[in-house]
N, C-alpha and C positions, 0 to 999 in steps of 0.2 A: 478300605476299612473293613475288617472282619467282625461279623456280628458277635455279640457277647457269648451267645450259647455255643458258638463254634469254638471259640477260644477256651471255654470251660470243659469241653469234652475231652480234650487230650488225646493221647495215643492209646489208651486202654482198650476202647472198642475196636480199634483197627487191628491191634495185637491179637485180640481174642478172635476176630473174624479170620485173621490170617492163619492162626494155628488151626481153627476148625476146618477152613478150607483146605489147608494142607493135609490134615488127617483124612478128609474125604477123598481127597486126590490120590493119596497113598493107598487108602482102602480099595479104591476102583482099580487101580493098577495092580495090586495083589490079587484081587478078585478075578481079573481078566487073566493074569498069568496061571492061576490055579484052575480055572473053569475049562470045561470041554464045551465046544460051540458045534452047532449043527454044520455050519460051513467052516472048513479049516482056516479059510482066510479071515474070518471074522475077528479072531484073536489080533491079528496084526492090524486090521482096520480100527478096531476099538483102541488099540494102543495109540495109533496115529491120532485118532480124534481126541484122545484124552491129553496127549502131549501138545498138540498144536491148537486145539480150542480150548485154551487155558481155563477160561471161567464157565463156558458152557458144556465143555466135554463131559466132566463128571456128572453133571445135571442130566444130560442126554442119555449118558450110560445108565444111570440109576433109574430113569424113566423107561427106557427101552431095551436095555442089555439083557434082562431076564428072558425076554421072548426069543433071543437068538441063541440061548444056551440049551444044551441037552439036558434031559430031566435027571440023569444019573450023576450030575457033578456035585 
C-alpha cells in the first residue's frame, strides 16, 4: 500500500530532477574537455569519474575540480 502523499507527487519532480542532473552532468563534461589541467592525465581521470560515478561524479568535480585546473583556462 502506497502512502497517499507519494501517489499525489506524480512524475513531475522526478522529471525536473532528471533534467537538472543531466544539465549539470553535461556542463561538467564540457568544462572538463575545454579546461587545461595542471597534470595532463587529470582530464582523462575526471572524465572517467564523471562517467562511472554517475551520481557523485559531477558533485565531486564541482567541489574539487577547480583546484586541479591551471589558472589560465
